[in-house]
py3Dmol code that shows the C-alpha trace and the ligand (Angstrom):
import py3Dmol

protein = """\
ATOM      1  CA  UNK A   1     105.328 117.203 156.883  1.00  0.00           C
ATOM      2  CA  UNK A   2     102.608 119.209 158.538  1.00  0.00           C
ATOM      3  CA  UNK A   3     102.379 119.881 162.296  1.00  0.00           C
ATOM      4  CA  UNK A   4      99.286 118.474 163.744  1.00  0.00           C
ATOM      5  CA  UNK A   5      99.681 119.300 167.464  1.00  0.00           C
ATOM      6  CA  UNK A   6     102.086 121.673 169.271  1.00  0.00           C
ATOM      7  CA  UNK A   7     102.132 121.875 173.004  1.00  0.00           C
ATOM      8  CA  UNK A   8     104.175 124.589 174.376  1.00  0.00           C
ATOM      9  CA  UNK A   9     105.199 125.341 177.974  1.00  0.00           C
ATOM     10  CA  UNK A  10     102.214 123.517 179.213  1.00  0.00           C
ATOM     11  CA  UNK A  11     101.445 123.346 183.031  1.00  0.00           C
ATOM     12  CA  UNK A  12      98.313 121.769 184.520  1.00  0.00           C
ATOM     13  CA  UNK A  13      96.900 120.115 187.629  1.00  0.00           C
ATOM     14  CA  UNK A  14      93.972 119.826 189.861  1.00  0.00           C
ATOM     15  CA  UNK A  15      92.781 122.851 192.162  1.00  0.00           C
ATOM     16  CA  UNK A  16      96.125 124.398 193.296  1.00  0.00           C
ATOM     17  CA  UNK A  17      98.151 121.254 192.786  1.00  0.00           C
ATOM     18  CA  UNK A  18     100.440 121.510 189.738  1.00  0.00           C
ATOM     19  CA  UNK A  19     100.990 117.912 188.196  1.00  0.00           C
ATOM     20  CA  UNK A  20     102.387 118.738 184.658  1.00  0.00           C
ATOM     21  CA  UNK A  21     105.331 121.445 184.283  1.00  0.00           C
ATOM     22  CA  UNK A  22     106.633 122.963 181.217  1.00  0.00           C
ATOM     23  CA  UNK A  23     105.503 120.244 178.885  1.00  0.00           C
ATOM     24  CA  UNK A  24     106.664 120.817 175.323  1.00  0.00           C
ATOM     25  CA  UNK A  25     106.092 118.379 172.507  1.00  0.00           C
ATOM     26  CA  UNK A  26     104.827 118.194 168.876  1.00  0.00           C
ATOM     27  CA  UNK A  27     103.306 115.580 166.554  1.00  0.00           C
ATOM     28  CA  UNK A  28     103.458 115.734 162.806  1.00  0.00           C
ATOM     29  CA  UNK A  29     100.768 114.537 160.467  1.00  0.00           C
ATOM     30  CA  UNK A  30      99.992 110.800 160.412  1.00  0.00           C
ATOM     31  CA  UNK A  31     102.507 110.056 163.149  1.00  0.00           C
ATOM     32  CA  UNK A  32     102.059 107.715 165.881  1.00  0.00           C
ATOM     33  CA  UNK A  33     103.535 109.027 169.098  1.00  0.00           C
ATOM     34  CA  UNK A  34     103.458 107.563 172.518  1.00  0.00           C
ATOM     35  CA  UNK A  35     103.888 109.199 176.053  1.00  0.00           C
ATOM     36  CA  UNK A  36     105.341 106.608 178.285  1.00  0.00           C
ATOM     37  CA  UNK A  37     105.762 106.841 181.935  1.00  0.00           C
ATOM     38  CA  UNK A  38     105.023 104.967 185.283  1.00  0.00           C
ATOM     39  CA  UNK A  39     102.032 105.153 187.489  1.00  0.00           C
ATOM     40  CA  UNK A  40     101.203 108.731 188.365  1.00  0.00           C
ATOM     41  CA  UNK A  41     103.709 110.402 186.069  1.00  0.00           C
ATOM     42  CA  UNK A  42     100.768 112.646 184.652  1.00  0.00           C
ATOM     43  CA  UNK A  43     100.122 110.898 181.399  1.00  0.00           C
ATOM     44  CA  UNK A  44      96.157 110.959 181.875  1.00  0.00           C
ATOM     45  CA  UNK A  45      96.336 114.456 183.043  1.00  0.00           C
ATOM     46  CA  UNK A  46      98.106 115.537 179.830  1.00  0.00           C
ATOM     47  CA  UNK A  47      95.284 113.873 177.586  1.00  0.00           C
ATOM     48  CA  UNK A  48      92.680 115.358 179.777  1.00  0.00           C
ATOM     49  CA  UNK A  49      94.407 118.718 179.401  1.00  0.00           C
ATOM     50  CA  UNK A  50      94.477 118.657 175.635  1.00  0.00           C
ATOM     51  CA  UNK A  51      90.921 117.637 175.328  1.00  0.00           C
ATOM     52  CA  UNK A  52      90.000 120.193 178.012  1.00  0.00           C
ATOM     53  CA  UNK A  53      88.339 118.122 180.554  1.00  0.00           C
ATOM     54  CA  UNK A  54      90.671 120.060 182.903  1.00  0.00           C
ATOM     55  CA  UNK A  55      92.105 123.774 182.005  1.00  0.00           C
ATOM     56  CA  UNK A  56      95.722 124.410 181.705  1.00  0.00           C
ATOM     57  CA  UNK A  57      97.432 126.723 184.063  1.00  0.00           C
ATOM     58  CA  UNK A  58      99.704 127.995 181.573  1.00  0.00           C
ATOM     59  CA  UNK A  59     100.948 127.464 178.121  1.00  0.00           C
ATOM     60  CA  UNK A  60      99.592 126.964 174.725  1.00  0.00           C
ATOM     61  CA  UNK A  61      97.998 124.071 172.796  1.00  0.00           C
ATOM     62  CA  UNK A  62      97.907 124.548 168.898  1.00  0.00           C
ATOM     63  CA  UNK A  63      96.116 122.249 166.612  1.00  0.00           C
ATOM     64  CA  UNK A  64      96.557 122.435 162.755  1.00  0.00           C
ATOM     65  CA  UNK A  65      97.764 125.942 163.288  1.00  0.00           C
ATOM     66  CA  UNK A  66      94.804 127.065 165.398  1.00  0.00           C
ATOM     67  CA  UNK A  67      95.305 128.008 169.097  1.00  0.00           C
ATOM     68  CA  UNK A  68      92.861 125.777 170.977  1.00  0.00           C
ATOM     69  CA  UNK A  69      93.988 126.488 174.499  1.00  0.00           C
ATOM     70  CA  UNK A  70      90.872 128.171 175.456  1.00  0.00           C
ATOM     71  CA  UNK A  71      88.389 126.024 173.526  1.00  0.00           C
ATOM     72  CA  UNK A  72      85.751 124.090 175.602  1.00  0.00           C
ATOM     73  CA  UNK A  73      85.550 120.252 175.278  1.00  0.00           C
ATOM     74  CA  UNK A  74      82.845 120.347 172.456  1.00  0.00           C
ATOM     75  CA  UNK A  75      84.680 122.726 170.186  1.00  0.00           C
ATOM     76  CA  UNK A  76      87.833 120.520 170.611  1.00  0.00           C
ATOM     77  CA  UNK A  77      85.866 117.532 169.320  1.00  0.00           C
ATOM     78  CA  UNK A  78      84.478 119.851 166.620  1.00  0.00           C
ATOM     79  CA  UNK A  79      88.061 120.786 165.623  1.00  0.00           C
ATOM     80  CA  UNK A  80      88.904 117.291 164.898  1.00  0.00           C
ATOM     81  CA  UNK A  81      90.354 115.686 167.952  1.00  0.00           C
ATOM     82  CA  UNK A  82      88.994 112.457 169.911  1.00  0.00           C
ATOM     83  CA  UNK A  83      89.906 111.089 173.227  1.00  0.00           C
ATOM     84  CA  UNK A  84      89.485 107.582 174.222  1.00  0.00           C
ATOM     85  CA  UNK A  85      89.526 107.736 177.897  1.00  0.00           C
ATOM     86  CA  UNK A  86      91.161 105.237 180.327  1.00  0.00           C
ATOM     87  CA  UNK A  87      88.751 102.259 180.795  1.00  0.00           C
ATOM     88  CA  UNK A  88      86.724 103.367 177.705  1.00  0.00           C
ATOM     89  CA  UNK A  89      84.045 105.154 179.804  1.00  0.00           C
ATOM     90  CA  UNK A  90      81.120 103.513 177.827  1.00  0.00           C
ATOM     91  CA  UNK A  91      77.458 103.902 178.754  1.00  0.00           C
ATOM     92  CA  UNK A  92      77.087 100.316 179.793  1.00  0.00           C
ATOM     93  CA  UNK A  93      73.331 100.336 179.892  1.00  0.00           C
ATOM     94  CA  UNK A  94      73.042 101.522 176.350  1.00  0.00           C
ATOM     95  CA  UNK A  95      73.355  99.476 173.255  1.00  0.00           C
ATOM     96  CA  UNK A  96      76.423  99.536 171.032  1.00  0.00           C
ATOM     97  CA  UNK A  97      74.696 101.661 168.382  1.00  0.00           C
ATOM     98  CA  UNK A  98      73.660 104.077 171.154  1.00  0.00           C
ATOM     99  CA  UNK A  99      77.072 104.343 172.384  1.00  0.00           C
ATOM    100  CA  UNK A 100      78.208 105.147 168.810  1.00  0.00           C
ATOM    101  CA  UNK A 101      75.672 107.811 168.558  1.00  0.00           C
ATOM    102  CA  UNK A 102      77.029 109.401 171.664  1.00  0.00           C
ATOM    103  CA  UNK A 103      80.237 109.748 169.842  1.00  0.00           C
ATOM    104  CA  UNK A 104      78.746 112.240 167.212  1.00  0.00           C
ATOM    105  CA  UNK A 105      79.535 115.564 168.692  1.00  0.00           C
ATOM    106  CA  UNK A 106      76.018 116.902 168.575  1.00  0.00           C
ATOM    107  CA  UNK A 107      74.562 113.631 169.782  1.00  0.00           C
ATOM    108  CA  UNK A 108      72.577 113.409 166.674  1.00  0.00           C
ATOM    109  CA  UNK A 109      69.665 111.098 166.437  1.00  0.00           C
ATOM    110  CA  UNK A 110      71.397 109.185 163.713  1.00  0.00           C
ATOM    111  CA  UNK A 111      75.021 108.786 162.683  1.00  0.00           C
ATOM    112  CA  UNK A 112      75.927 109.587 159.013  1.00  0.00           C
ATOM    113  CA  UNK A 113      75.407 106.132 157.229  1.00  0.00           C
ATOM    114  CA  UNK A 114      78.662 106.425 155.703  1.00  0.00           C
ATOM    115  CA  UNK A 115      80.614 107.105 158.952  1.00  0.00           C
ATOM    116  CA  UNK A 116      78.822 104.205 160.592  1.00  0.00           C
ATOM    117  CA  UNK A 117      79.717 101.831 157.726  1.00  0.00           C
ATOM    118  CA  UNK A 118      83.362 102.840 158.132  1.00  0.00           C
ATOM    119  CA  UNK A 119      83.193 102.182 161.907  1.00  0.00           C
ATOM    120  CA  UNK A 120      81.585  98.677 161.133  1.00  0.00           C
ATOM    121  CA  UNK A 121      84.073  97.895 158.410  1.00  0.00           C
ATOM    122  CA  UNK A 122      87.062  98.392 160.882  1.00  0.00           C
ATOM    123  CA  UNK A 123      85.277  96.771 163.629  1.00  0.00           C
ATOM    124  CA  UNK A 124      82.820  94.061 162.192  1.00  0.00           C
ATOM    125  CA  UNK A 125      82.110  92.695 165.661  1.00  0.00           C
ATOM    126  CA  UNK A 126      80.486  96.033 166.486  1.00  0.00           C
ATOM    127  CA  UNK A 127      77.928  95.527 163.741  1.00  0.00           C
ATOM    128  CA  UNK A 128      77.306  92.052 164.890  1.00  0.00           C
ATOM    129  CA  UNK A 129      76.579  93.472 168.477  1.00  0.00           C
ATOM    130  CA  UNK A 130      74.870  96.618 167.254  1.00  0.00           C
ATOM    131  CA  UNK A 131      71.712  95.895 169.432  1.00  0.00           C
ATOM    132  CA  UNK A 132      73.339  94.399 172.506  1.00  0.00           C
ATOM    133  CA  UNK A 133      74.031  96.489 175.846  1.00  0.00           C
ATOM    134  CA  UNK A 134      77.459  97.485 176.014  1.00  0.00           C
ATOM    135  CA  UNK A 135      77.759  95.778 179.481  1.00  0.00           C
ATOM    136  CA  UNK A 136      77.286  92.499 177.733  1.00  0.00           C
ATOM    137  CA  UNK A 137      80.382  92.983 175.668  1.00  0.00           C
ATOM    138  CA  UNK A 138      83.781  91.224 176.423  1.00  0.00           C
ATOM    139  CA  UNK A 139      86.789  93.518 177.595  1.00  0.00           C
ATOM    140  CA  UNK A 140      88.214  93.555 174.107  1.00  0.00           C
ATOM    141  CA  UNK A 141      85.045  94.337 172.496  1.00  0.00           C
ATOM    142  CA  UNK A 142      84.320  97.162 175.012  1.00  0.00           C
ATOM    143  CA  UNK A 143      87.765  98.518 173.897  1.00  0.00           C
ATOM    144  CA  UNK A 144      86.834  98.435 170.248  1.00  0.00           C
ATOM    145  CA  UNK A 145      83.605 100.048 171.035  1.00  0.00           C
ATOM    146  CA  UNK A 146      85.224 103.039 172.843  1.00  0.00           C
ATOM    147  CA  UNK A 147      87.561 103.466 169.924  1.00  0.00           C
ATOM    148  CA  UNK A 148      84.646 102.926 167.416  1.00  0.00           C
ATOM    149  CA  UNK A 149      82.681 105.797 169.272  1.00  0.00           C
ATOM    150  CA  UNK A 150      85.637 108.080 169.177  1.00  0.00           C
ATOM    151  CA  UNK A 151      85.517 107.576 165.291  1.00  0.00           C
ATOM    152  CA  UNK A 152      81.835 108.835 165.111  1.00  0.00           C
ATOM    153  CA  UNK A 153      82.844 112.416 165.302  1.00  0.00           C
ATOM    154  CA  UNK A 154      85.367 111.822 162.338  1.00  0.00           C
ATOM    155  CA  UNK A 155      88.425 113.033 164.034  1.00  0.00           C
ATOM    156  CA  UNK A 156      91.755 113.689 162.403  1.00  0.00           C
ATOM    157  CA  UNK A 157      93.761 113.320 165.606  1.00  0.00           C
ATOM    158  CA  UNK A 158      92.933 110.422 167.995  1.00  0.00           C
ATOM    159  CA  UNK A 159      94.374 110.226 171.610  1.00  0.00           C
ATOM    160  CA  UNK A 160      94.208 106.811 173.551  1.00  0.00           C
ATOM    161  CA  UNK A 161      94.606 106.387 177.152  1.00  0.00           C
ATOM    162  CA  UNK A 162      96.088 102.864 177.942  1.00  0.00           C
ATOM    163  CA  UNK A 163      94.317 100.802 175.205  1.00  0.00           C
ATOM    164  CA  UNK A 164      96.011  97.740 176.304  1.00  0.00           C
ATOM    165  CA  UNK A 165      94.950  98.116 179.906  1.00  0.00           C
ATOM    166  CA  UNK A 166      93.484  94.900 181.295  1.00  0.00           C
ATOM    167  CA  UNK A 167      93.586  93.050 178.068  1.00  0.00           C
ATOM    168  CA  UNK A 168      95.268  89.644 177.200  1.00  0.00           C
ATOM    169  CA  UNK A 169      98.134  89.927 174.937  1.00  0.00           C
ATOM    170  CA  UNK A 170      96.283  88.680 171.920  1.00  0.00           C
ATOM    171  CA  UNK A 171      93.622  91.248 172.436  1.00  0.00           C
ATOM    172  CA  UNK A 172      96.087  93.930 172.794  1.00  0.00           C
ATOM    173  CA  UNK A 173      97.514  92.762 169.279  1.00  0.00           C
ATOM    174  CA  UNK A 174      94.061  92.963 167.817  1.00  0.00           C
ATOM    175  CA  UNK A 175      93.578  96.524 169.225  1.00  0.00           C
ATOM    176  CA  UNK A 176      96.806  97.683 167.908  1.00  0.00           C
ATOM    177  CA  UNK A 177      96.170  96.029 164.335  1.00  0.00           C
ATOM    178  CA  UNK A 178      92.902  98.253 164.524  1.00  0.00           C
ATOM    179  CA  UNK A 179      94.953 101.183 165.353  1.00  0.00           C
ATOM    180  CA  UNK A 180      97.308 100.539 162.348  1.00  0.00           C
ATOM    181  CA  UNK A 181      94.237 100.606 159.966  1.00  0.00           C
ATOM    182  CA  UNK A 182      93.358 104.122 161.422  1.00  0.00           C
ATOM    183  CA  UNK A 183      96.915 105.294 160.701  1.00  0.00           C
ATOM    184  CA  UNK A 184      96.451 104.023 157.106  1.00  0.00           C
ATOM    185  CA  UNK A 185      93.249 106.121 156.897  1.00  0.00           C
ATOM    186  CA  UNK A 186      95.400 109.250 157.650  1.00  0.00           C
ATOM    187  CA  UNK A 187      94.624 109.600 161.370  1.00  0.00           C
ATOM    188  CA  UNK A 188      97.341 110.968 163.463  1.00  0.00           C
ATOM    189  CA  UNK A 189      97.569 108.963 166.898  1.00  0.00           C
ATOM    190  CA  UNK A 190      98.674 110.084 170.341  1.00  0.00           C
ATOM    191  CA  UNK A 191      98.856 106.998 172.730  1.00  0.00           C
ATOM    192  CA  UNK A 192      99.713 106.746 176.246  1.00  0.00           C
ATOM    193  CA  UNK A 193     100.827 103.501 177.777  1.00  0.00           C
ATOM    194  CA  UNK A 194     102.158 101.965 180.924  1.00  0.00           C
ATOM    195  CA  UNK A 195     103.089  98.974 178.828  1.00  0.00           C
ATOM    196  CA  UNK A 196     106.403 100.360 177.255  1.00  0.00           C
ATOM    197  CA  UNK A 197     106.998  97.423 175.084  1.00  0.00           C
ATOM    198  CA  UNK A 198     103.768  97.710 173.413  1.00  0.00           C
ATOM    199  CA  UNK A 199     103.972 101.502 172.994  1.00  0.00           C
ATOM    200  CA  UNK A 200     107.559 101.397 171.506  1.00  0.00           C
ATOM    201  CA  UNK A 201     106.537  98.585 169.265  1.00  0.00           C
ATOM    202  CA  UNK A 202     103.702 100.388 167.726  1.00  0.00           C
ATOM    203  CA  UNK A 203     104.783 104.210 167.883  1.00  0.00           C
ATOM    204  CA  UNK A 204     107.374 105.692 165.660  1.00  0.00           C
ATOM    205  CA  UNK A 205     108.402 108.221 168.478  1.00  0.00           C
ATOM    206  CA  UNK A 206     107.852 108.615 172.093  1.00  0.00           C
ATOM    207  CA  UNK A 207     108.405 111.029 174.939  1.00  0.00           C
ATOM    208  CA  UNK A 208     109.091 109.927 178.549  1.00  0.00           C
ATOM    209  CA  UNK A 209     107.226 111.502 181.263  1.00  0.00           C
ATOM    210  CA  UNK A 210     108.480 111.627 184.831  1.00  0.00           C
ATOM    211  CA  UNK A 211     106.905 113.522 187.713  1.00  0.00           C
ATOM    212  CA  UNK A 212     104.988 115.680 185.363  1.00  0.00           C
ATOM    213  CA  UNK A 213     107.987 116.573 183.200  1.00  0.00           C
ATOM    214  CA  UNK A 214     109.213 115.315 179.773  1.00  0.00           C
ATOM    215  CA  UNK A 215     112.706 113.783 180.536  1.00  0.00           C
ATOM    216  CA  UNK A 216     113.535 112.054 177.208  1.00  0.00           C
ATOM    217  CA  UNK A 217     112.279 111.973 173.771  1.00  0.00           C
ATOM    218  CA  UNK A 218     113.394 109.992 170.714  1.00  0.00           C
ATOM    219  CA  UNK A 219     112.424 107.472 168.018  1.00  0.00           C
ATOM    220  CA  UNK A 220     111.133 104.192 169.538  1.00  0.00           C
ATOM    221  CA  UNK A 221     114.253 102.152 168.484  1.00  0.00           C
ATOM    222  CA  UNK A 222     116.518 104.588 170.101  1.00  0.00           C
ATOM    223  CA  UNK A 223     114.527 104.480 173.406  1.00  0.00           C
ATOM    224  CA  UNK A 224     114.271 100.703 173.345  1.00  0.00           C
ATOM    225  CA  UNK A 225     118.242 100.701 173.277  1.00  0.00           C
ATOM    226  CA  UNK A 226     118.544 103.649 176.053  1.00  0.00           C
ATOM    227  CA  UNK A 227     119.906 102.408 179.301  1.00  0.00           C
ATOM    228  CA  UNK A 228     117.654 104.690 181.550  1.00  0.00           C
ATOM    229  CA  UNK A 229     114.489 103.200 179.786  1.00  0.00           C
ATOM    230  CA  UNK A 230     115.885  99.729 179.912  1.00  0.00           C
ATOM    231  CA  UNK A 231     116.487  99.906 183.677  1.00  0.00           C
ATOM    232  CA  UNK A 232     113.537 101.939 184.774  1.00  0.00           C
ATOM    233  CA  UNK A 233     110.742 100.696 182.260  1.00  0.00           C
ATOM    234  CA  UNK A 234     111.735  97.550 180.861  1.00  0.00           C
ATOM    235  CA  UNK A 235     113.370  95.922 183.905  1.00  0.00           C
ATOM    236  CA  UNK A 236     116.384  94.709 181.903  1.00  0.00           C
TER     237      UNK A 236
END
"""
ligand_1 = """\
31
ATP
P 98.255 106.237 185.837
O 98.610 105.232 184.716
O 98.202 105.606 187.082
O 96.779 106.783 185.312
P 99.298 108.647 185.089
O 100.514 108.917 184.501
O 98.116 108.604 183.920
O 99.083 107.337 185.892
P 97.788 110.658 186.200
O 96.434 109.842 186.406
O 97.684 111.774 185.214
O 99.086 109.848 185.962
O 98.036 111.343 187.669
C 99.153 112.145 187.929
C 98.951 112.802 189.369
O 97.810 113.512 189.587
C 98.906 111.637 190.371
O 99.635 112.173 191.605
C 97.310 111.678 190.767
O 97.353 111.417 192.109
C 97.012 113.092 190.449
N 95.527 113.217 190.201
C 95.008 112.436 189.268
N 93.610 112.771 189.110
C 93.404 113.813 190.167
C 92.221 114.511 190.466
N 91.076 114.287 190.002
N 92.449 115.499 191.573
C 93.528 115.542 192.191
N 94.742 114.868 191.724
C 94.674 113.875 190.720
"""
view = py3Dmol.view(width=600, height=400)
view.addModel(protein, "pdb")
view.setStyle({"model": 0}, {"cartoon": {"style": "trace"}})
view.addModel(ligand_1, "xyz")
view.setStyle({"model": 1}, {"stick": {}})
view.zoomTo()
view.show()
């Protein structure tokens, strides 16, 4: 299997405050990997560092063999990485179609027809709602739109920040079913979740982040049976 992402000795934070310390992990092609951890562990900071919304203090990020540590955000997108941020961050006063357009890395006037068709095939509801303003969508539809928008740049690697947040269980199942379709299409997925049950049901492997450090890793089955995970994250 080819390695898609390799994060080596990564440290990052805000201003002078270090949040992530010596983070090391890797993701193979077409894997689904979760980063789990409680509130404030540094999960969002990790995704923001990989997509370069914040700059790392130290360490290296290698994507498909290229050192992307110093790339600005638009080059990260062009390299084939997409980031679905926490809460979706949609342009709520724009239509569904205009939001999808914003996902193309050059904000083109049109999305390539075949890319748009593929997004609509995965999320038929977006085609139905194409001309509606994003603010009129339900919570589940908004999450579908933010994932759909991330596909407009045709990524090979997708990072999602808490896709289950604020959604009823049935809608979470719908979202995860869509993510399974993306995996079948060959996309590698890194997922961060506070809902560890969802994360470990869906991902093949996971890393546990506590206070900015990776303290444990393993396949999802192993972690579900781990005493520390059961006690601290599953309340068993
Ligand atoms: P949550 O699920 O609550 O988002 P998280 O694991 O994603 O948790 P982060 O959002 O990465 O955690 O936050 C990690 C730490 O960084 C927290 O202590 C938080 O207060 C701090 N932090 C987050 N954003 C900023 C910021 N813009 N400036 C300064 N500190 C921040």
